[in-house]
C-alpha positions as CSV (number, residue, x, y, z in Angstrom):
1,M,-76.9,29.2,-32.5
2,A,-77.3,32.6,-30.7
3,G,-77.3,30.8,-27.4
4,S,-74.1,29.0,-28.0
5,L,-72.5,32.2,-29.4
6,L,-73.6,34.1,-26.3
7,L,-72.2,31.3,-24.0
8,S,-68.9,31.5,-25.9
9,L,-68.7,35.2,-25.6
10,Q,-69.5,35.0,-21.9
11,F,-66.7,32.5,-21.4
12,L,-64.3,34.7,-23.4
13,L,-65.1,37.6,-21.2
14,L,-64.7,35.5,-18.1
15,T,-61.2,34.5,-19.3
16,L,-60.4,38.2,-19.8
17,V,-61.1,38.9,-16.1
18,L,-59.5,35.9,-14.5
19,R,-55.9,36.3,-13.6
20,S,-53.2,33.9,-14.8
21,A,-52.3,31.7,-11.9
22,G,-48.7,31.2,-10.7
23,Q,-47.2,34.4,-12.1
24,E,-45.8,37.2,-9.9
25,G,-46.7,40.6,-11.3
26,D,-47.7,44.2,-10.7
27,K,-49.7,44.9,-7.6
28,S,-50.0,48.7,-7.9
29,G,-53.8,48.7,-8.1
30,E,-53.9,50.5,-11.4
31,K,-52.9,47.5,-13.4
32,I,-54.3,44.1,-14.1
33,I,-54.0,42.2,-10.8
34,D,-50.8,40.2,-10.8
35,G,-50.3,41.1,-14.4
36,V,-47.0,40.7,-16.2
37,P,-45.9,42.3,-19.6
38,C,-46.6,40.0,-22.6
39,T,-44.2,39.2,-25.3
40,R,-44.6,41.7,-28.2
41,G,-47.0,40.3,-30.8
42,S,-48.2,37.4,-28.6
43,H,-51.9,38.6,-28.6
44,P,-52.7,39.7,-32.1
45,W,-56.4,39.7,-31.4
46,Q,-56.0,42.4,-28.7
47,V,-57.5,45.8,-29.7
48,A,-57.8,49.2,-28.1
49,L,-60.9,51.3,-28.1
50,L,-59.7,54.9,-28.4
51,K,-61.5,58.1,-27.3
52,G,-59.6,60.5,-29.5
53,D,-56.0,59.4,-29.1
54,Q,-56.5,58.1,-25.5
55,L,-57.1,54.5,-24.4
56,H,-60.6,53.9,-23.3
57,C,-61.0,50.1,-23.1
58,G,-59.5,46.9,-24.5
59,G,-61.3,44.3,-26.6
60,V,-60.7,41.3,-28.8
61,L,-61.2,40.9,-32.5
62,V,-63.8,38.1,-32.9
63,N,-63.9,38.4,-36.7
64,E,-62.8,40.8,-39.4
65,Q,-65.6,43.3,-38.6
66,W,-66.5,42.7,-34.9
67,V,-64.9,43.4,-31.6
68,L,-65.9,42.0,-28.2
69,T,-65.5,44.4,-25.2
70,A,-67.2,45.2,-22.0
71,A,-70.6,46.9,-22.0
72,H,-69.4,49.5,-19.6
73,C,-67.1,50.8,-22.3
74,L,-70.0,52.2,-24.4
75,M,-69.2,55.6,-26.0
76,S,-71.0,57.6,-28.7
77,E,-68.0,57.2,-31.0
78,Y,-64.6,55.7,-31.0
79,N,-61.8,54.3,-33.1
80,V,-60.4,50.8,-32.8
81,H,-56.6,50.4,-32.8
82,I,-55.7,47.0,-34.2
83,G,-52.4,45.2,-34.9
84,S,-49.9,46.6,-32.4
85,D,-49.3,46.7,-28.7
86,Q,-48.0,50.3,-29.1
87,L,-50.8,52.9,-29.3
88,G,-48.7,55.3,-31.3
89,D,-47.6,52.8,-33.9
90,N,-48.3,54.2,-37.4
91,R,-48.3,50.7,-38.9
92,S,-51.4,49.7,-36.9
93,Q,-54.9,49.8,-38.3
94,K,-57.3,52.4,-36.9
95,I,-60.9,51.7,-37.8
96,R,-63.9,53.7,-36.8
97,A,-66.7,51.9,-34.9
98,T,-70.1,52.2,-36.4
99,K,-72.4,50.4,-34.0
100,S,-72.4,49.0,-30.5
101,F,-74.6,46.3,-29.1
102,R,-74.7,45.8,-25.3
103,H,-75.8,42.5,-23.9
104,P,-79.6,42.8,-23.4
105,G,-79.2,41.7,-19.7
106,Y,-76.4,44.2,-18.9
107,S,-76.9,46.1,-15.6
108,T,-75.1,49.4,-15.0
109,Q,-75.6,48.9,-11.3
110,T,-74.1,45.4,-10.9
111,H,-72.3,45.1,-14.2
112,V,-73.8,41.6,-14.7
113,N,-73.5,40.6,-18.4
114,D,-70.8,43.2,-19.0
115,L,-70.5,42.3,-22.7
116,M,-70.7,44.4,-25.8
117,L,-70.1,43.8,-29.5
118,V,-68.7,46.7,-31.6
119,K,-69.1,46.7,-35.4
120,L,-66.2,48.2,-37.4
121,S,-66.8,50.5,-40.4
122,R,-64.7,48.2,-42.5
123,R,-63.1,44.8,-42.3
124,A,-59.7,44.6,-40.5
125,R,-56.9,43.2,-42.6
126,L,-55.7,39.9,-41.1
127,S,-52.0,39.4,-40.9
128,S,-49.4,38.0,-38.5
129,N,-50.1,41.0,-36.3
130,V,-53.9,40.9,-36.7
131,R,-55.8,37.7,-35.9
132,K,-59.2,36.7,-34.7
133,V,-59.4,35.3,-31.2
134,N,-60.2,31.6,-31.0
135,L,-63.5,31.3,-29.2
136,P,-63.9,28.2,-27.1
137,S,-66.6,25.6,-28.0
138,R,-67.1,24.7,-24.3
139,C,-66.5,26.1,-20.9
140,E,-63.4,25.1,-19.1
141,P,-63.8,23.5,-15.6
142,P,-63.3,25.6,-12.5
143,G,-59.7,25.9,-11.5
144,T,-58.4,25.9,-15.1
145,T,-55.5,28.4,-15.6
146,C,-56.4,31.1,-18.1
147,T,-54.3,33.8,-19.8
148,V,-55.6,37.4,-19.7
149,S,-54.5,40.1,-22.0
150,G,-55.2,43.9,-21.8
151,W,-53.6,47.3,-21.9
152,G,-52.3,47.3,-18.3
153,T,-55.0,49.4,-16.7
154,T,-58.5,48.7,-15.5
155,T,-61.5,51.1,-16.1
């Protein structure tokens, strides 16, 4: 069970770093490579990890109380912004993170296994704007087109 969950989480992270093929996008160097703006509300599992009021990292809601993000995003404390693609939206849910669990094989030098689970202090309220990401049950073959979502910057 743990092995299949870890494999699913690794695949999810891989899809978060692969670019969507065939789309022309921003090449400024500060944005997701070849990224294009998404339709508002099209990624209701996308969350933001905030340091104060500032964006620190993105992540995805894997269930009502857990977020998957990158291990290099570890901070001593942060709030998680859920339910809006606008960080200043007062209708969004902001939930304090209580614990973070880096992948045991994460390397700060090579960033191999750059995965981390973040536990929320309370359950997120699911709605049309807040949904859990659908984790795959198997890995897609090489060359499969994947969609990536994020906040428009890389850290």
